[in-house]
C-alpha positions, 0 to 999 in steps of 0.5 A: 500500500505504501509503495502504491501511494509513492508511485501515485504521488510521483506521477504528479511530481517532476521526476527528472528535476526531483532526481537531479535535486536528490542527486545534488543533495546526496553530493553535499556534505550536509547529506553526511547526516543521512548516512548512518540513518540510511545504513540502519534503515536499509540494513546496508552491510559495510563489513565488505566495504573498504571504508567504515561508516564514519568515512563516508562524507556524503550519501552519494559517497556511500552509494558508490562505495568500493568493496574490499579486494576478494569480497566478490570473487569472479567465477573463472570457469571458462564458459561462465557468464557472471552477475554484473551486480548485487541484486535480485532476479526480476526476470530471466527467459526468452522474449515472446513477440520481442517482449517479456512480461515482467509483471502481470500485464506489464511488458518490456519490449526489447527494441524499445529498451535498446532504442533500436530496431531488433528482429526475432527473439532474445534472452533477457535477464532483469536484475533489480538493485535495492537501496541496500545493495552495492551499486557498482556494475561489473562486466558479465562476460569478457568482450570488446565494447562495440558501442554505447548509447545514452537514452534520456527519459523520465525517472520512474522508481523501479521497485516491484510496485512501480513496475506493476503499475507503470506501463513501459517503465523500463523503456521510458526511463533514462538509461545507458546501453553498453554492447559487448562483442563476446564469443557468444555474440553481442551482449547488451548491458542496459543500466536503467535509471530510476527516481533518485538516481541522479547519475549513471556513469560508465567506467570507460568513457566520460558520459554522465546521465541526468544532466540535461544532455541529449541522446548520444550513440557512440560506435567504437571501431576499436573499443576497449577490451573488458575482462569478466568482473572489470568495472563497467559503470556506477549507479550513483543511487540505485536501479536495474540492469537488463542483459539482452542476448541472442537466444540459445547462446546462454544456459541460465542457472538462475530463476526469478526471485534469486539473489545474485552477487557480482561475479557469481555465475548466472549461466554458461555458454552453450557449446 
């Protein structure tokens, strides 16, 4: 009931301006007063982090925290694909008619999500990050970056109640799509913004979202070669990552509702 009320209230609010304001507040020294409250309220585990509670000077500083070396071991099995985030599986499976049902009568259309025309069916994995989760995004499978795309949009919240109530939520929200060329074909990692996510940044370029910039597509003829587990990007508050791949290339070992951690195998290459 509380989540439904929040969604209704946000339908009346200027979400992008509100997110920018929240992001600005989270970057100010005044937000340090909120850090302890946030950690206690959401049950943030700082035992794995490189810094202690008193060391975070702003709320954003807490969100973009790094973990101690070895806190997220990366599965080295040659055929594995690993989770890019800490979070929960909201959907895993193949599209039907180019879309997946992520909530009752609520669909995610892959071509709209990627903001480009795609044909046929695709595998999709939707991973939701809660406020308590580690908010850095890592590379799920080694490959070369062939392109990245910034798609401006609105900023609906992405918690389950919002997904159930807002039609086309992920396709409407601001997002960044990174395409990797892997030995199993293209792998799209889509970082979807949400209300309160004032910024998304990528580790290999200088894009910063939700700053009033226009859409941008960058094709890379000789893009960086990224290794499994490398840094890919950062949510400066929290959100969702969607993986999209050609069908039949990966055998997924996760199911809806599973909790995942960075570096843990979520599937393997089909040989």
